[in-house]
C-alpha positions as semicolon CSV with decimal commas, in nm:
position;residue;x (nm);y (nm);z (nm)
1;M;4,377;1,116;-2,298
2;K;4,649;1,010;-2,541
3;L;4,843;0,692;-2,463
4;I;5,216;0,735;-2,525
5;E;5,478;0,460;-2,511
6;I;5,823;0,574;-2,395
7;Y;6,146;0,376;-2,367
8;T;6,441;0,535;-2,187
9;D;6,796;0,451;-2,094
10;G;7,099;0,618;-1,944
11;S;7,464;0,533;-1,969
12;C;7,781;0,648;-1,801
13;L;8,135;0,578;-1,908
14;N;8,356;0,522;-1,603
15;N;8,074;0,583;-1,354
16;P;8,106;0,866;-1,258
17;G;8,222;1,015;-1,584
18;N;8,079;1,119;-1,917
19;G;7,718;1,015;-1,946
20;G;7,447;0,993;-2,206
21;W;7,071;0,954;-2,199
22;A;6,813;0,860;-2,461
23;G;6,441;0,820;-2,508
24;I;6,210;0,686;-2,775
25;L;5,856;0,823;-2,768
26;M;5,584;0,647;-2,968
27;Y;5,234;0,759;-3,049
28;N;4,997;0,656;-3,324
29;G;5,270;0,481;-3,525
30;I;5,513;0,774;-3,503
31;E;5,848;0,756;-3,324
32;K;6,054;1,042;-3,188
33;C;6,406;0,979;-3,062
34;I;6,583;1,216;-2,826
35;C;6,924;1,201;-2,661
36;G;7,187;1,409;-2,489
37;A;7,499;1,394;-2,277
38;E;7,666;1,548;-1,972
39;R;8,017;1,548;-1,835
40;N;8,109;1,433;-1,485
41;T;7,783;1,258;-1,404
42;T;7,654;0,919;-1,294
43;N;7,453;0,641;-1,451
44;N;7,161;0,703;-1,214
45;R;7,146;1,071;-1,309
46;M;7,140;0,976;-1,676
47;E;6,860;0,722;-1,619
48;L;6,654;0,990;-1,446
49;L;6,733;1,256;-1,704
50;A;6,619;1,028;-1,987
51;V;6,278;0,991;-1,822
52;I;6,248;1,362;-1,739
53;K;6,349;1,485;-2,085
54;S;6,108;1,240;-2,248
55;L;5,812;1,344;-2,033
56;Q;5,893;1,713;-2,080
57;L;5,834;1,676;-2,455
58;L;5,467;1,597;-2,405
59;K;5,261;1,905;-2,482
60;E;4,948;1,794;-2,293
61;S;4,856;1,561;-2,010
62;C;4,894;1,201;-2,130
63;E;4,882;0,847;-2,009
64;V;5,232;0,706;-2,047
65;N;5,364;0,352;-2,044
66;L;5,725;0,419;-1,953
67;Y;5,974;0,135;-2,001
68;S;6,313;0,142;-1,831
69;D;6,578;-0,112;-1,735
70;S;6,666;0,102;-1,431
71;S;6,562;-0,055;-1,100
72;Y;6,657;0,279;-0,942
73;V;6,386;0,460;-1,139
74;I;6,120;0,188;-1,138
75;N;6,152;0,093;-0,772
76;A;6,131;0,453;-0,657
77;F;5,772;0,453;-0,783
78;E;5,668;0,089;-0,766
79;Q;5,806;0,030;-0,416
80;G;5,717;0,371;-0,275
81;W;6,072;0,496;-0,221
82;L;5,994;0,842;-0,359
83;E;5,698;0,900;-0,129
84;N;5,901;0,776;0,169
85;W;6,188;1,011;0,083
86;K;5,949;1,305;0,062
87;S;5,781;1,223;0,392
88;N;6,125;1,181;0,555
89;N;6,240;1,528;0,440
90;W;6,446;1,379;0,156
91;K;6,634;1,134;0,378
92;T;6,685;0,766;0,306
93;S;6,593;0,496;0,556
94;A;6,959;0,517;0,665
95;K;6,903;0,890;0,742
96;K;7,133;1,002;0,458
97;D;7,045;1,269;0,203
98;V;6,869;1,130;-0,105
99;L;7,102;1,150;-0,403
100;N;6,979;1,330;-0,715
101;R;6,707;1,512;-0,525
102;D;6,687;1,781;-0,793
103;L;6,598;1,524;-1,056
104;W;6,359;1,332;-0,830
105;E;6,170;1,654;-0,758
106;A;6,148;1,732;-1,131
107;L;6,028;1,380;-1,211
108;S;5,779;1,382;-0,925
109;A;5,626;1,703;-1,063
110;L;5,594;1,548;-1,410
111;T;5,410;1,247;-1,266
112;K;5,147;1,491;-1,138
113;V;5,090;1,613;-1,496
114;H;5,093;1,274;-1,666
115;K;4,958;0,935;-1,561
116;V;5,279;0,734;-1,579
117;N;5,279;0,354;-1,567
118;F;5,636;0,251;-1,490
119;K;5,735;-0,082;-1,646
120;K;6,063;-0,265;-1,590
121;V;6,236;-0,422;-1,889
122;K;6,545;-0,638;-1,883
123;G;6,847;-0,444;-2,001
124;H;7,082;-0,571;-2,270
125;S;6,840;-0,842;-2,380
126;D;6,598;-0,882;-2,668
127;N;6,396;-0,561;-2,627
128;I;6,475;-0,366;-2,943
129;Y;6,365;-0,029;-2,807
130;N;6,568;-0,064;-2,490
131;N;6,867;-0,171;-2,696
132;R;6,826;0,129;-2,927
133;C;6,809;0,365;-2,629
134;D;7,119;0,204;-2,482
135;E;7,307;0,247;-2,810
136;M;7,202;0,613;-2,843
137;A;7,295;0,692;-2,480
138;R;7,636;0,529;-2,512
139;K;7,702;0,709;-2,839
140;E;7,615;1,045;-2,681
141;A;7,842;0,980;-2,383
142;S;8,132;0,877;-2,608
143;K;8,104;1,204;-2,805
144;L;8,231;1,386;-2,495
145;D;8,567;1,205;-2,499
C-alpha cells in the first residue's frame, strides 16, 4: 500500500464569506498542489473540503498521513466525535444537528477506502507545507472578491 503525505488547509474571508481550500499531496518525491474556492461558506467547510478533495485524487487505496491545523477535522476522528454523531443520528451531544453533515459523510466514506492517520500541526507557525496551503487557500478565496 502506497504511503501518501497530505497537508491541507481552509480559509474563509469574513467567516462566513468567500472561502478557499488547498492541499499538497506528496508521494515518492513528487508534489501535487490543488486548490479551489466557494462563495458564501465557512472556514470549517473549507477545512473539510480540502481534506475531501485531496483524498478524492487518490486512484487506489492508500495509507495517508494527513496533516491539518484544524482541530475541527482532527478531533472529529481522534476524539471520536464522528462516530458519536453517527450513532446519535447526526446530533451533537447538545442534541443539535451536526453542521456540515454532507461533508462529514463524504469524508467518512473516504476513510473507509484509505487508511488515514490524522495529524495535528500548529497553524501559522514554522511548518512550510501548512503555510503554503494557507497561502494558496487565502489566494483562492480572495479571487472571488
